[in-house]
N, C-alpha and C positions, 0 to 999 in steps of 0.2 A: 166770436162771430161763428153763424151757423153758415153750412156750406150749401144747405138746400137751396135746389134755386128753382121757380114756378116751370122753366122750361128747359130744353136741351139748350146745352152750350151753343151749338150751332144757332138754335132759332133765335138765342139770345143775342148775337152777335150778327146775324143776317139781317140784311136791310129789305125793305118792301121790295115786292117784284116788279113793281111800277119805277119803281125810283134808283132799284140798285142795278148794279151792272153784275151779271151771271157768270156765275165758278162753276167749272166743270169738274167733274168726277175726271182727276188724270187715266184711272186704266178703262173709264167705260165711255167718256165725254158729256154724259149725262150731266145736267145743272142738278148741284147739291145745296147751291144758296148762291145770297145775291150780295155782293160787297158794296159797301158803300160808296157813294161817289163824291170825294171830297174836292174842294177848289184851293184854290191859291186863298182866296179870304179866309177858307178854314181853319190854312194851316198859320197866318197872320194872327187868327185870336187865336190859336191854340198857344203858339209860342209867347204873346205877350200875357197867357194869364199862369205861364208856366215861368215867366219870370218875376210876374206878380208874388208868385207862392213860394219862391226857391229860398229868399231868406231866411221864409219859417220853417222850411224841410232844412236847410241847411243848421238853423240855431237847434234843429233835437240833437245834435250831436253822434256818435259814432255809434254807441252802444245801443240808442233807442232806434236808431237806422238798422241795424243790425239785427235787432228785435224783430223788427218789420220784416225784414227781408227773409229770415230763418222762418217765421209764421206764413210768408209764401210760398217759400220751398216748401212747407207741410202742405198747402194748399193746392198746391201743382200736384203733389203725389197722391191728395185723395181722391185728387178727378183726373190720375192717370191715365186709365183705360179710356175715357169720353176725350180727352186732349186726342191720346194717340190716334184713338180711330179717326176724328177728324183731320188730323194729320195725313194719314195712311190715303183717304178719299183725295183731299186736295193736290197732294204733293207726289203720292202715287208710291212712295216706299210702303214694301210690307208692316205687319203687326211683328212679323216675327223677324228672328236673324237681328244684325245692326243695325237695327231701323227705327223703326216708329215708336215701339216702348223704349228703346235705348235713346233716342233724342230727346223723348220727354224728361226719360230719369235723368239723362245729362243735365237738361235746363235747371233740376232740383240740386243736382250737385254741382254747379256753376254758380247757382245763385247762393248756396252754403259755403260758398269758397272765398266768394266776394263779403260775405257778410263776417266772416269770421275771420278771414287774414288782419293779422294786426297792421296799424300802420303808426309808426312814432313818430317824432321828429327825430333829424338825424345830425349828429354833434358832426359839423365838417370843419370846424378850426378850434382849435383850446390851447393855450399854452400860458396857463396862469394867470395871465393879465386881462385876456379876452375870449371870449366865447363866440361860435355864429352856429346858428341851429338852421338846419333848412327844414320846412314846415311845410304842408300840402293842403291847401286851402279848396275848398270847390271852385269850380273852374263861374257857372252860373248855368247855363241852358246850353244841354247838348241836343242836336238832330242827329237821330240814328238812322239810316238807309239799309236795308236788310236784301237778301238773296231769298232765291226760290229753292234753292236745295235743302238747304237746312232753315227753316224759316224759323222756326221757335228757338232753339240752342243758339242759332247766330244774334237774333234778337237778345236773347237773355246775355249773351257776350257783351251787348253795346248796353244793355239797360240796366243791368244789376251792379256794375261796379261804378257807374255815373250816379244812382241811386245811394250806395254806400259811401261815396265820397262827398256827397250833399248836393250834388246836382238835379237839375227837374229834366225830363228826358220828353223830345218829342220823336215817336218812329214812324217812319212810312215803309210797310210791307212792300213787297213786287207786289206787282197788278197779277202775277199769275198764283200768290198763295196767299192773299189777305186773311181770310176767314182763320186761319190759324193763326196767326198772330192776333187779332181782334180776338179770338179766345183767350189767348195766353195773357194779354193785356188785361183783360175782363178779371181773369184770376188775380194778377197784380191790383190792381184796384179796388178789390175788395179790403184791402189793408191799409192801401195810400189814402193820402188827403187828397181830395178833389184837383184835379189842374198838375201834382207832381211827373204823373205819366200819360202823355196823350197818344192815341195811333189816329195816325191822319192816313186813310186808303183812298189814295188818288193815284194820278197819272204821271206821265214822263214830265209833265209843264211843273207839277208840283216836286216832283223829285230834284229838277232846275233849281228851284226857287228855294230848296232847303241850302243848296250850295251857298247862294248867293246872299241868304236872308242875313241882314245888319242884326237880327236878333238873335241869332246863336252866337255861342261862344267856342264851341268844338262840333267838328262834324267827324261822325263813325260811318265807315262806308265799307260794305264787303261787294266784289260784284267783278265786273270785267275792268282791265287794264283800260279799254279806252273809255268807259263813262269814269273812271279813277282820273283821267288827266283832265276830263272837262273840270272835276270836281275842284282839282287845283288850282285852274285856271278860274274859277267861278268865284274863290274861295280868298283870291288875290285882294277881293275889293272890301271885305273887311276882317281879312287876317284872322280866321277863325282858326284853331288849331285842328290838327287831321288825324287818323289814325284810318290807315284804307289798308285792306286785305283784297288783295287784287286775284288776278288771273295766275295759275300756276300750270305750267306745261313739264312737271315732275319727272326728272328721271331715275331709273334705278339702275342699277350697276350688280351685277352676279359675277362674282370673282371665281376664278377655276378652282376646284377642288372642293363645290360647295355642295352638301348633302342635301341635295335638291327633297328630295321626301321629309326633310326636317323642316323648310321653310314654305312648304308648297303652300298651306294654309292661310300663313300671314302674306304670303305672294301673292294670293288669289286675292283677298278680300283688299289689301293695300291698293288693288286695279281695280278690283269690282263693286266696292262699299256703295251704296245709294245708286247702283247701276251704272257706276263711273261716275254719278254726276257730284264728284265734290271737289273743290278748290284744290286740296292736299291730296289729293288721291294719283296714285302712279299712272302717269300718260305714257312714258315710253320705256322701253326697257331694253338694256342692252347685257348682253349675255356672252359671256368666252365662250368660243367652239368648243370647247373641250366636256359642257356641260350644256350646248346650245339646244340639241334634240330632245334631251331630257326634262327640261324646263317646258319646251313648246309642247312637249306631249302630254306633259304636267298639269299644263294650265288647259289645254284645250278639253282633257279628258275633264276636269271639275266642270267645265263651262257649259259643257253639254247635261252634266248630270246636277247641277243647282236649278232646284225650284223656282221657274219663274212664272208671275201670274197675279193677278187682282190681290192687291194690298191686304183685305179682310181676308182671304181666306187662309186658313191656316194650314203651316207648312211653308209656304213660299217667302223666298230669302230676295229676290230679286223682282224689281216692277217695271213699270215701262217708261219712256223717256217724258219729262213732265209736262211739253210743249210741244207744238209743230214744229214752229222754229228749231229746237233743238234736234227732234226726230231726223229733220232733212239735213242737219249738219253732219250728224252720224252718218246717214245713209249716204251723202255724198262722198264723203271723206273714206270711207271703206270702197265704195264704186273705183272713185277713183286710184286706190290703192291695188284692187283688182286690174284695173285695166294698166298697171304700168307691171303687171307680170307678179304683186307679190302672191303669196299663198296663204289662202283662207286656210285657216286648219280648222276653227270649228266658227259657229254661228255666219256671219257675213251677210245676212238678209233679217227683213221683219219675221213677226209671229202676229200674222194678221187673226189667227185663231184664238189667240190671247185677247187681242183689242187692238185698236185703231193705231195706240204709239207704244206698241211692244216692238223691241229689236234682239235677237237674238244675241246670248253673251258670246264675244265673238272674240279670236286669236288670230292675228295676220304675222307671219312668217316671212322671211327670205327678203327683206323690206328693209330701205336704208333712209336716211337721212335724207332730205328736199325733197319726198314726198310729204305732201300735206299732212296725212293722219300720223306724222312724226313730228312734222315741225309745227303743228297749231294744236292746240289745246282742244280735243275732241268731245270731251266733257260727256261721255258715253259708255255706253257697256264694250269698250274696243280696248284691247291692248297690243301696239305693233310692239313685234321684237326684233330685235337688232343683234347681228350677229358681228363679234368683235375676235380678234386675236391678240390687240396689244393695250394693256391699259391704261398707257400715257393716251392713246387713242379715245379708247371710252370715255375717258373723265373729259379730254377736249371737246368730243360732243355733249357729252352731258352739259360743259359749261357754254356751250354756242348759244342757247338758246336767251333769248332777253330776259326772261323772266327767271325769278328763283324765290319760290317759297317754298316748297321741299325737296327731297331728294334721300332717296336710299342705297345702301349698301349691303349686298346679301351675301355673306361669307359663313364660312366653318373654323374660320381664326380670326379671334375679335378684336387683335392686333393689326395684323392687316387688315381689316374691313376700318377702322380708325385712324389710320393711315391714309387710307384714298378717301375717306369720309373729308376732312380738313383741309382736301385738294376742292372739295366740291363746293360751289358760288352758289349757298341757299341760306335762308332762312334758319331751317331746321334739317339737319340732317339725321334719317335713325338708320340704325342698324338692325337687320335681320326682321325690319317689321315698316313699313309705312301709312304714314298719316292718324299713329298714336297719340293721341294728346293726353295733357292733364293738367287739371286747373290752375296747378302749383308751377306750371314751366310757361315760361312765356313765348310765344308764339309771334309770328311776323315773317314778313317777304323782306327781300334785297332783289336790287335792280329793278324790272318794272313790273315785280309782285306788289308793291308798296313799300311803306313805312311805317314804323309805330308799331308797340308791341302790345298785347292782349295777355290778359289771365295774369293770378295772382298780384303780387307785390306791385311786380313791372305793369301791370293793365290798371291798377287801382292810381299808380302815379300818373298815367297818361291820362287819365280824366281828373287832374287836379292842376293848381294853379302853383308851383313852387313858390316859394317865399323864404328867404333869407333873414332870421332877427341876430341880430348881432350884438353882441353888449360888452 
């Protein structure tokens, strides 16, 4: 199949100016394209089509579906730079660093993992006279609702395993970042039969309709805890299965005796990847008093020196806040912390010379639990650093949040780090890193950070219907 296109990818997916909704460049706020305005009627039609073609897609079998998915991964790699440029402009993350090019590369990697992970029946009982096997069948139609922070990559987390297991998919991107997901789906659909994957670019009314739609067998959602709760309520009417990856106010604990220089890079990017706009980034850091000043000074020095600016400009590794609402949240939380007497060691203010929604990488010290900057998920380029003297107190503080997506322990003693990690209430606890994901390792939250797992065999089983065959 030819990859030659008569227009740029942005032109191919952008709606007409007269009928579409303008989408701004995250850095400059200039309009870069127009998102189609789909309605609930469009959603109904997409789900009906998806249901009608699903049996044929399932009948292809694992081998053919895997072959198609690997071809899609090849196509993404062949168009990687154009996809990354569009993503950088719409979402704001720079091309360089662990950002736009990284995200597009991750899309291909996760697609290949979904395509190539073996799915075999499991023998759950056998005694010589009887045998029971657990098989994994398609569910039907999956509704996927994605976020604006990693719009392409997280959409792939939802789409690729669902397709591999024989489901069809209707995906709704965030209203903030629809163009990048429209482009991603356009690449998928160069290889998929019509109707197997459809993107609906709609507003919150469309999102609410997905949650309650009787034509869906599974709903996958990445976003806020508040919205996740509403999806749970709405899905009660059709009993759709759910995978919810919700908010995370991830804690990190730095233990005494830690070599701060050895962990500095991982610690910084654990906090500031995608300018802090990551569900599983480090949001509050508890540091033992013996290394507290060293950690604060190290993070502050790195925050001041990391290049920030427009994503298309080479060398930048930090970008803007993606939207005005999030910019206002970050500014409010930092201003509140300053008003409480916290010490702003680096940043602490907008960077208007870079663009309307840039906020300097910020390190806040001498702050305690109870301050909104610590207790709330800031989702921006800010890290509050809290001093502790007793490890029991640090563990209790880390566990005090209603959320439990990820956490991390930092130490030069691996055994001590693991002992602390086992006591932290989170779906994933990293040692001397934070937010590092692997397509083979299951990922999901606890408490109010959602339920269900993605990635690898666990993710494939989560988008399938278990069937026991006994004989």
